N, CA, C and O of each residue as an XYZ file, in Angstrom:
452
protein
N      -7.918      0.238     42.986
C      -6.957     -0.458     42.291
C      -5.925      0.210     42.251
O      -6.047      1.434     42.201
N      -4.398     -0.480     42.261
C      -3.013      0.613     42.110
C      -2.532     -0.636     40.881
O      -2.672     -1.854     40.987
N      -2.059     -0.019     39.964
C      -1.323     -0.898     38.842
C      -0.013     -1.146     39.559
O       0.461     -0.342     40.360
N       0.654     -2.517     39.170
C       1.686     -2.771     39.255
C       2.836     -1.807     38.415
O       2.530     -0.980     37.556
N       4.075     -2.080     38.820
C       5.195     -1.173     38.261
C       5.734     -1.225     36.785
O       6.667     -1.989     36.538
N       5.270     -0.562     35.943
C       5.248     -0.724     34.513
C       4.403     -0.910     33.833
O       4.657     -1.134     32.650
N       3.090     -0.896     34.277
C       1.946     -1.029     33.818
C       0.799     -0.178     34.046
O       0.339     -0.239     35.186
N       0.214      0.624     33.207
C      -1.116      1.704     32.993
C      -2.234      1.008     33.227
O      -2.506      0.056     32.495
N      -3.100      1.382     34.333
C      -4.183      0.887     34.706
C      -5.295      1.891     34.230
O      -4.945      3.054     34.429
N      -6.480      1.771     33.683
C      -7.380      2.559     33.449
C      -8.897      1.544     33.961
O      -9.179      0.350     33.862
N      -9.420      2.436     34.377
C     -10.840      1.853     35.070
C     -11.968      2.810     34.943
O     -11.891      3.988     35.292
N     -13.090      2.211     34.392
C     -14.490      2.657     34.232
C     -15.549      1.688     34.954
O     -15.874      0.548     34.622
N     -15.969      2.418     35.970
C     -16.727      1.412     36.341
C     -16.598      0.219     36.964
O     -15.864      0.307     37.948
N     -17.053     -0.920     36.758
C     -16.506     -2.314     37.474
C     -15.800     -2.763     36.585
O     -15.447     -3.917     36.831
N     -15.200     -2.118     35.064
C     -14.023     -2.629     34.377
C     -12.676     -1.976     34.386
O     -12.598     -0.754     34.510
N     -11.782     -2.607     34.282
C     -10.515     -2.193     34.278
C      -9.336     -2.994     33.323
O      -9.075     -4.197     33.278
N      -8.837     -2.043     32.706
C      -7.473     -2.478     31.970
C      -6.200     -2.282     32.288
O      -5.816     -1.228     32.794
N      -5.326     -3.400     31.992
C      -3.992     -2.771     32.413
C      -3.159     -3.089     31.269
O      -3.330     -4.057     30.529
N      -2.152     -2.125     31.158
C      -1.482     -2.009     29.698
C       0.133     -2.342     30.326
O       0.698     -1.604     31.133
N       0.510     -3.161     29.963
C       2.409     -3.457     29.721
C       3.077     -2.505     28.935
O       3.255     -2.598     27.721
N       3.575     -1.252     29.927
C       4.342     -0.443     29.100
C       5.823     -0.505     28.505
O       6.366      0.320     27.770
N       6.330     -1.695     29.014
C       7.679     -2.447     28.477
C       7.830     -2.128     27.357
O       6.785     -2.120     26.706
N       8.905     -1.792     26.726
C       9.072     -1.577     25.318
C      10.310     -2.565     25.004
O      11.436     -2.299     25.424
N      10.045     -3.690     24.262
C      11.162     -4.693     24.098
C      11.740     -4.165     22.647
O      11.356     -3.166     22.039
N      12.589     -4.938     22.320
C      13.933     -4.480     21.063
C      13.099     -4.212     19.976
O      13.387     -3.289     19.216
N      11.707     -5.171     19.731
C      10.855     -4.847     18.231
C      10.202     -4.010     18.464
O      10.136     -3.266     17.486
N       9.466     -3.576     19.503
C       8.763     -2.252     19.438
C       9.702     -1.069     19.275
O       9.525     -0.248     18.375
N      10.747     -0.977     20.185
C      11.964     -0.032     20.106
C      12.445     -0.041     18.421
O      12.607      1.140     18.116
N      12.644     -0.666     17.582
C      12.935     -0.515     16.521
C      12.065     -0.228     15.429
O      12.413      0.377     14.414
N      10.658     -0.780     15.715
C       9.696     -0.200     14.833
C       9.450      1.095     15.130
O       9.264      1.777     14.122
N       9.381      1.683     16.168
C       9.278      3.122     16.476
C      10.327      3.704     15.942
O       9.967      4.650     15.241
N      11.616      3.537     15.965
C      12.623      3.891     15.238
C      12.471      4.214     13.750
O      12.837      5.248     13.191
N      11.823      3.078     13.166
C      11.554      3.077     11.659
C      10.446      4.206     11.491
O      10.514      4.956     10.517
N       9.718      4.300     12.159
C       8.300      5.175     12.183
C       9.308      6.553     12.171
O       9.145      7.394     11.287
N      10.247      6.707     13.103
C      10.711      8.194     13.030
C      11.582      8.365     11.752
O      11.534      9.428     11.134
N      12.439      7.258     11.310
C      12.926      7.522      9.952
C      12.236      7.624      8.915
O      12.819      8.259      8.036
N      11.166      7.238      8.628
C      10.038      7.370      7.841
C       9.505      8.646      7.678
O       9.188      9.243      6.650
N       9.441      9.051      9.132
C       8.894     10.797      9.172
C      10.356     11.652      8.617
O      10.302     12.529      7.755
N      11.344     11.312      9.136
C      12.171     12.230      8.616
C      12.505     12.123      6.868
O      12.739     13.112      6.172
N      12.473     10.996      6.468
C      12.358     10.762      4.901
C      11.377     11.418      4.403
O      11.652     12.037      3.375
N      10.297     11.495      4.792
C       8.986     12.335      4.158
C       9.381     13.794      3.962
O       9.155     14.517      2.991
N      10.151     14.124      5.334
C      10.410     15.672      5.430
C      11.598     15.972      4.234
O      11.562     16.964      3.506
N      12.540     15.033      4.184
C      13.694     15.060      3.273
C      13.103     15.287      1.886
O      13.436     16.174      1.100
N      12.048     14.219      1.682
C      11.462     14.674      0.281
C      10.754     15.625     -0.122
O      10.648     15.924     -1.312
N      10.099     16.304      0.961
C       9.410     17.852      0.790
C      10.476     18.742      0.688
O      10.387     19.552     -0.235
N      11.593     18.807      1.494
C      12.926     19.723      1.294
C      13.302     19.781     -0.033
O      13.574     20.785     -0.691
N      13.295     18.536     -0.398
C      13.804     18.457     -2.227
C      12.784     18.742     -2.904
O      12.828     18.307     -4.054
N      11.878     19.310     -2.628
C      11.006     19.737     -3.765
C      10.229     18.499     -4.569
O       9.667     18.535     -5.663
N      10.378     17.508     -3.738
C       9.861     16.340     -4.814
C       8.042     16.379     -4.337
O       7.529     16.560     -3.233
N       7.444     16.134     -5.643
C       6.046     15.879     -5.645
C       5.715     14.372     -4.916
O       6.510     13.432     -4.887
N       4.446     14.379     -4.380
C       4.053     13.486     -3.193
C       4.169     12.127     -4.033
O       4.633     11.116     -3.506
N       3.742     12.146     -5.320
C       3.770     10.886     -5.754
C       4.883     10.446     -6.552
O       4.792      9.390     -7.177
N       6.266     11.382     -6.609
C       7.297     10.823     -7.417
C       7.995      9.956     -6.353
O       8.235     10.114     -5.156
N       8.271      8.799     -7.414
C       9.360      7.632     -6.721
C      10.722      8.192     -6.515
O      11.245      9.017     -7.264
N      11.216      7.725     -5.533
C      12.693      8.034     -5.065
C      13.749      6.715     -5.221
O      13.517      5.508     -5.304
N      14.685      7.287     -5.223
C      16.294      6.448     -4.816
C      16.479      6.931     -3.558
O      16.502      8.162     -3.528
N      16.648      6.283     -2.305
C      16.955      6.420     -1.038
C      18.201      5.969     -0.369
O      18.479      4.772     -0.292
N      18.991      6.951      0.139
C      20.337      6.409      0.718
C      20.708      7.009      2.121
O      20.960      8.178      2.412
N      20.679      6.096      2.760
C      20.887      6.516      4.449
C      22.204      6.060      4.901
O      22.830      5.049      4.581
N      22.511      7.054      5.750
C      23.778      6.760      6.687
C      23.438      7.345      7.870
O      22.415      7.990      8.100
N      24.515      7.044      8.756
C      24.775      7.438      9.831
C      24.820      6.529     11.253
O      25.625      5.625     11.480
N      24.144      6.827     11.820
C      23.933      5.761     13.451
C      23.298      4.452     13.220
O      22.178      4.275     12.741
N      24.101      3.588     13.597
C      23.733      2.037     13.551
C      22.292      1.411     13.817
O      21.597      0.649     13.145
N      22.112      2.010     15.029
C      20.960      1.434     15.278
C      19.719      2.124     14.500
O      18.615      1.582     14.444
N      20.001      3.323     13.930
C      18.725      3.791     13.083
C      19.052      3.108     12.062
O      18.059      2.404     11.876
N      19.923      2.818     11.153
C      20.118      2.112     10.163
C      19.391      0.481     10.462
O      18.546      0.036      9.685
N      19.789     -0.179     11.503
C      19.381     -1.541     11.808
C      17.753     -1.272     11.862
O      17.029     -1.978     11.160
N      17.324     -0.497     12.497
C      15.909     -0.288     12.451
C      15.312     -0.120     11.184
O      14.190     -0.605     11.042
N      15.890      0.531     10.132
C      15.649      1.082      8.629
C      15.525     -0.751      8.034
O      14.592     -1.267      7.418
N      16.503     -1.228      8.385
C      17.009     -2.466      7.583
C      15.858     -3.657      8.070
O      15.442     -4.453      7.229
N      15.436     -3.705      9.329
C      14.491     -4.476      9.852
C      13.147     -4.345      9.431
O      12.403     -5.323      9.352
N      12.701     -2.896      9.086
C      11.142     -2.298      8.621
C      11.772     -2.203      7.145
O      11.392     -1.032      7.124
N      12.249     -2.325      6.173
C      12.834     -1.825      4.911
C      11.623     -1.835      3.883
O      11.501     -1.143      2.872
N      10.702     -2.856      4.428
C       9.528     -2.865      3.099
C       8.654     -1.660      3.751
O       8.251     -0.840      2.926
N       8.322     -1.442      5.024
C       7.499     -0.505      5.520
C       8.016      1.057      5.174
O       7.242      2.002      5.023
N       9.365      1.131      5.085
C      10.100      2.453      4.939
C       9.813      2.785      3.572
O       9.485      3.900      3.168
N       9.970      1.660      2.831
C       9.996      1.749      1.173
C       8.578      1.896      0.590
O       8.223      2.563     -0.382
N       7.981      1.254      1.268
C       6.411      1.464      1.012
C       5.670      3.202      1.229
O       4.946      3.842      0.466
N       6.156      3.503      2.417
C       5.637      4.657      2.920
C       6.417      5.889      2.313
O       6.090      7.074      2.239
N       7.369      5.331      1.971
C       8.518      6.955      1.222
C       8.126      6.838     -0.379
O       8.211      7.800     -1.142
N       7.746      5.702     -0.724
C       7.666      5.209     -2.361
C       9.393      5.175     -2.948
O       9.671      5.580     -4.077
N      10.174      4.771     -2.235
C      11.566      4.340     -2.295
C      11.467      3.219     -3.517
O      10.822      2.210     -3.232
N      11.827      3.264     -4.351
C      12.309      1.899     -5.373
C      13.490      1.098     -5.112
O      13.676     -0.046     -5.526
N      14.508      1.996     -4.175
C      15.742      1.433     -3.766
C      15.986      2.071     -2.520
O      15.582      3.224     -2.369
N      16.693      1.384     -1.448
C      17.281      1.631     -0.562
C      18.571      1.234     -0.318
O      18.994      0.095     -0.517
N      19.345      2.369      0.207
C      20.845      1.591      0.294
C      21.396      2.256      1.218
O      21.171      3.462      1.324
N      22.217      1.602      2.059
C      23.076      2.159      3.079
C      24.519      1.912      3.585
O      25.036      1.516      4.629
N      25.072      2.469      1.955
C      26.468      2.326      1.855
C      26.914      3.873      2.157
O      28.121      4.086      2.045
N      26.152      4.885      2.495
C      26.744      5.863      2.912
C      27.456      6.760      1.757
O      28.316      7.579      2.082
N      27.174      6.628      0.754
C      27.565      7.096     -0.515
C      26.238      8.494     -0.683
O      25.419      8.491     -1.601
N      26.284      9.358      0.182
C      25.098     10.335      0.042
C      25.516     11.591     -0.928
O      26.708     11.896     -0.970
N      24.644     12.266     -1.644
C      25.007     13.171     -2.034
C      25.038     14.485     -1.279
O      24.649     14.596     -0.116
N      25.623     15.671     -2.163
C      26.154     16.722     -0.985
C      25.232     17.433     -0.414
O      25.494     18.152      0.550
N      23.712     17.306     -1.065
C      22.614     17.919     -0.658
C      21.814     16.911      0.656
O      20.666     17.127      1.045
N      22.496     16.075      1.061
C      21.933     15.193      1.893
C      21.404     15.872      3.097
O      22.053     16.829      3.518
N      20.414     15.550      3.662
C      19.678     16.107      4.935
C      20.349     15.025      5.950
O      20.646     13.835      5.842
N      20.452     16.024      7.018
C      21.082     15.466      8.533
C      19.883     15.913      9.296
O      19.341     17.010      9.160
N      19.489     14.886     10.181
C      18.380     14.909     11.012
C      19.008     14.178     12.443
O      19.892     13.321     12.448
N      18.384     14.691     13.534
C      18.783     13.897     14.675
C      17.307     13.235     15.167
O      16.241     13.846     15.258
N      17.528     11.967     15.426
C      16.513     11.111     16.147
C      16.888     10.468     17.382
O      17.805      9.654     17.492
N      16.107     10.889     18.337
C      16.952     10.370     19.848
C      18.156     10.615     20.161
O      18.742      9.787     20.858
N      18.715     11.598     19.808
C      20.621     12.003     19.818
C      21.118     11.476     18.900
O      22.262     11.814     18.593
N      20.492     10.558     18.213
C      21.204      9.803     16.974
C      21.304     10.445     15.521
O      20.257     10.745     14.947
N      22.349     10.630     15.003
C      22.443     11.013     13.746
C      22.011     10.143     12.601
O      22.191      8.925     12.602
N      21.238     11.030     11.288
C      20.645     10.090     10.506
C      20.584     11.001      8.973
O      19.804     11.920      8.723
N      21.562     10.482      8.140
C      21.784     11.218      7.002
C      21.080     10.585      5.824
O      21.112      9.408      5.465
N      20.334     11.778      5.214
C      19.467     11.213      4.267
C      19.501     11.691      2.944
O      19.287     12.881      2.712
N      19.797     10.721      1.882
C      19.758     11.257      0.650
C      18.484     10.713     -0.440
O      18.248      9.526     -0.667
N      17.868     11.685     -0.938
C      16.663     11.280     -1.843
C      16.871     11.920     -3.447
O      17.148     13.100     -3.662
N      16.749     11.265     -4.114
C      16.750     11.572     -5.591
C      15.587     10.960     -6.089
O      15.081      9.979     -5.544
N      15.068     11.584     -7.266
C      13.787     11.240     -7.919
C      14.583      9.848     -8.771
O      15.610      9.889     -9.448
N      13.890      8.910     -8.524
C      14.147      7.492     -9.357
C      13.768      7.795    -10.843
O      12.842      8.551    -11.135
N      14.485      7.205    -11.685
C      14.648      7.339    -12.746
C      13.973      6.128    -13.610
O      14.063      6.121    -14.838
């Protein structure tokens, strides 16, 4: 058996499974949102916040990354314990700057009051 282009084929005995490896826009946004969560978690750690601290999160930078964060904001806020998420770009001076897939993301985290 040989897979069609864009598919991965795995076979064991008489059984075979083919997976479509094509990424649509929604899957791509979800992946970017997961990368944003990872970057925010690192920014929290670098800011010296405790694991249980609630935060006010501000994001700025690349529009595609911000669009992914907006599309998955509930997930983002839940994973990072953000009580608020803003995208206005009014970031603190100590904002973290990271690169995700060649795109710049600026992250401001502050302990929520």
